[in-house]
Backbone as JSON, one array per atom type, in Angstrom:
{
  "sequence": "XXXXXXXXXXXXXXXXXXXXXXXXXXXXXXXXXXXXXXXXXXXXXXXXXXXXXXXXXXXXXXXXXXXXXXXXXXXXXXXXXXXXX",
  "N": [[96.13, 117.41, 109.42], [95.36, 116.45, 106.12], [94.24, 118.38, 103.31], [91.53, 117.67, 101.2], [91.65, 118.03, 97.74], [90.77, 117.09, 95.34], [87.99, 115.36, 94.56], [85.9, 112.43, 93.82], [82.88, 110.69, 93.45], [81.42, 107.87, 92.66], [81.56, 108.55, 89.9], [80.44, 108.76, 86.7], [80.39, 108.42, 83.15], [78.58, 108.12, 80.16], [78.41, 107.39, 76.93], [76.33, 106.87, 74.2], [75.57, 104.18, 75.44], [78.18, 103.15, 75.92], [80.47, 103.08, 78.32], [82.69, 105.58, 79.28], [83.85, 106.52, 81.53], [83.27, 104.95, 84.53], [81.85, 104.73, 87.54], [83.77, 105.99, 89.12], [85.54, 106.46, 92.01], [87.42, 108.6, 94.04], [89.91, 110.04, 95.99], [91.88, 112.88, 96.38], [94.59, 114.26, 98.02], [95.88, 117.31, 99.26], [98.98, 118.41, 98.19], [99.81, 115.88, 97.4], [100.99, 113.72, 94.72], [99.64, 112.78, 91.9], [98.99, 110.51, 89.39], [97.29, 109.92, 86.36], [96.84, 107.29, 84.47], [96.94, 105.31, 81.73], [95.74, 103.19, 78.7], [94.89, 104.26, 75.47], [91.6, 105.57, 75.06], [90.86, 104.84, 77.66], [89.57, 106.57, 79.29], [90.81, 108.79, 80.58], [90.98, 111.5, 79.65], [88.42, 112.05, 79.52], [87.73, 111.85, 82.24], [89.19, 114.08, 83.28], [87.74, 116.19, 82.07], [85.43, 115.96, 83.06], [85.88, 116.56, 85.67], [86.42, 119.27, 85.53], [84.26, 120.46, 84.53], [83.77, 120.39, 81.98], [82.42, 118.61, 80.73], [79.24, 117.04, 81.46], [78.32, 114.75, 83.9], [77.03, 111.4, 83.68], [76.2, 110.16, 85.95], [76.78, 110.5, 89.39], [79.33, 112.52, 91.27], [81.6, 115.31, 91.54], [84.3, 117.05, 92.96], [86.58, 119.92, 92.91], [89.13, 121.39, 94.57], [87.28, 121.94, 96.53], [85.03, 122.97, 95.18], [82.1, 122.41, 93.49], [81.91, 120.38, 90.44], [79.98, 120.39, 88.68], [78.12, 122.62, 89.18], [79.87, 124.79, 89.83], [81.75, 125.21, 87.85], [82.91, 127.27, 86.47], [84.44, 128.53, 88.38], [86.27, 126.59, 88.96], [87.78, 126.52, 86.61], [88.98, 128.99, 86.56], [90.84, 128.61, 88.42], [92.37, 126.48, 87.74], [94.68, 125.16, 85.39], [94.48, 123.81, 82.27], [94.96, 121.65, 79.38], [93.85, 119.88, 76.94], [94.12, 117.22, 74.44]],
  "CA": [[95.25, 116.72, 108.55], [95.37, 116.79, 104.8], [92.95, 118.89, 102.8], [91.3, 116.94, 99.91], [91.53, 118.9, 96.72], [89.81, 116.41, 94.25], [87.1, 114.08, 95.0], [84.9, 111.98, 93.04], [81.95, 109.62, 94.15], [80.54, 107.3, 91.65], [81.6, 109.44, 88.7], [80.18, 107.91, 85.44], [80.04, 109.17, 81.87], [78.2, 107.01, 79.36], [78.26, 107.83, 75.6], [75.46, 105.78, 73.61], [75.7, 102.81, 75.85], [79.5, 102.78, 76.15], [81.03, 103.68, 79.47], [83.98, 106.07, 79.2], [84.19, 106.43, 83.14], [82.21, 104.02, 85.24], [81.8, 104.46, 88.96], [85.09, 106.34, 89.61], [85.57, 107.25, 93.28], [88.76, 108.88, 94.47], [90.18, 111.44, 96.9], [93.48, 113.25, 96.09], [95.04, 115.31, 99.11], [96.82, 118.49, 98.92], [100.47, 118.05, 98.26], [100.1, 114.39, 96.74], [101.36, 113.74, 93.35], [98.59, 111.8, 91.39], [99.17, 110.15, 87.93], [96.16, 109.26, 85.79], [97.57, 106.45, 83.47], [96.13, 104.13, 80.97], [95.79, 103.22, 77.39], [94.11, 105.21, 74.67], [90.22, 105.17, 75.38], [90.64, 104.38, 79.08], [88.72, 107.67, 80.07], [91.55, 109.73, 81.29], [90.59, 112.78, 79.22], [87.07, 112.22, 79.91], [87.69, 112.12, 83.5], [89.62, 115.48, 83.41], [86.82, 117.09, 81.54], [84.28, 115.79, 84.09], [86.51, 117.12, 86.84], [86.67, 120.79, 85.24], [82.98, 120.72, 84.06], [83.56, 120.63, 80.4], [81.45, 117.47, 80.53], [78.22, 116.59, 82.46], [78.49, 113.35, 84.35], [75.83, 110.71, 83.48], [75.9, 109.9, 87.33], [77.84, 110.61, 90.4], [79.56, 113.78, 91.5], [83.0, 115.5, 91.64], [84.66, 118.34, 93.25], [87.82, 120.3, 92.81], [89.32, 122.55, 95.36], [86.0, 122.25, 97.29], [83.96, 123.46, 94.23], [81.3, 121.33, 92.69], [82.29, 120.48, 89.12], [78.76, 120.59, 87.8], [77.52, 123.98, 89.37], [80.96, 125.78, 89.98], [82.77, 124.89, 86.96], [83.7, 128.52, 85.97], [85.28, 128.9, 89.44], [87.32, 125.78, 88.9], [88.55, 126.64, 85.52], [89.63, 130.12, 86.87], [92.01, 128.18, 89.25], [93.12, 125.23, 87.32], [95.1, 125.29, 84.0], [94.37, 122.41, 81.72], [95.01, 121.64, 77.9], [93.56, 118.44, 76.44], [94.15, 117.06, 72.99]],
  "C": [[95.29, 117.32, 107.05], [94.04, 117.28, 104.12], [92.7, 118.0, 101.48], [91.05, 118.05, 98.8], [90.9, 118.4, 95.42], [89.17, 115.26, 94.9], [85.93, 113.71, 94.11], [84.07, 110.94, 93.88], [81.15, 109.17, 92.97], [80.51, 107.82, 90.32], [81.39, 108.55, 87.4], [79.78, 108.88, 84.15], [79.74, 108.11, 80.8], [77.96, 107.85, 77.98], [77.48, 106.5, 74.81], [75.78, 104.44, 74.12], [77.04, 102.32, 76.08], [79.94, 103.59, 77.32], [82.52, 104.25, 79.46], [84.56, 106.25, 80.67], [82.92, 105.68, 83.72], [82.61, 103.76, 86.68], [83.08, 104.83, 89.58], [84.77, 107.11, 90.93], [87.07, 107.35, 93.73], [88.85, 110.08, 95.24], [91.83, 111.71, 96.64], [93.63, 114.53, 97.21], [95.83, 116.23, 98.61], [98.21, 117.97, 99.16], [100.93, 116.69, 97.68], [100.3, 114.72, 95.21], [100.53, 112.47, 92.87], [98.8, 111.59, 89.91], [97.9, 109.55, 87.49], [96.74, 108.65, 84.43], [96.58, 105.5, 83.0], [96.19, 104.2, 79.51], [94.94, 104.14, 76.79], [92.52, 104.68, 74.98], [89.86, 104.61, 76.79], [89.84, 105.41, 79.96], [89.47, 108.75, 80.84], [91.01, 111.23, 80.8], [89.07, 113.11, 79.59], [86.99, 112.53, 81.27], [87.91, 113.59, 83.94], [88.49, 116.57, 82.91], [85.58, 116.89, 82.38], [84.59, 116.64, 85.28], [86.36, 118.8, 86.63], [85.25, 121.25, 84.72], [82.7, 121.0, 82.68], [82.58, 119.59, 79.96], [80.5, 117.3, 81.65], [78.27, 115.17, 82.7], [77.04, 112.69, 84.02], [75.2, 110.39, 85.09], [77.06, 110.33, 88.18], [78.24, 112.13, 90.51], [81.1, 113.99, 91.54], [83.25, 116.9, 92.15], [86.26, 118.71, 93.32], [88.14, 121.44, 93.65], [88.03, 122.97, 96.19], [84.87, 122.81, 96.49], [83.4, 122.32, 93.55], [81.5, 121.41, 91.13], [81.18, 120.72, 88.17], [78.28, 122.0, 87.94], [78.43, 125.01, 89.72], [82.15, 125.75, 89.02], [83.76, 126.07, 86.52], [84.71, 128.85, 87.2], [86.51, 127.91, 89.38], [88.27, 126.11, 87.67], [89.34, 127.98, 85.82], [90.83, 129.68, 87.65], [92.83, 127.16, 88.85], [93.47, 125.34, 85.78], [95.11, 123.78, 83.5], [94.34, 122.62, 80.03], [94.95, 120.18, 77.57], [93.65, 118.33, 75.01], [92.86, 116.37, 72.56]]
}
C-alpha cells in the first residue's frame, strides 16, 4: 500500500475577496511524480506556500510527510527543499 506524502482537504486561500486557491483536495502518494501546472496567477506558488506553512489557509487543511502544514511547518521545512520566485 502506498504511503500518502502530500494531502490537502478543501484547501482555500483568499486575498481581499479573490481566491488564489479554492477548495483544493488532493493526495500524492510516495514515489509518484506530480506536476503542478497552470498559467500565471493560477495559484501554484500559493499552493506550495500553503503546503510548507509559509502562508496560513483561509480554510481547509494540508499535510506533508504526515505533518500538519499549519502546526508543524518547521518540521516540514527541515525535510523539504523549496525555492519560490
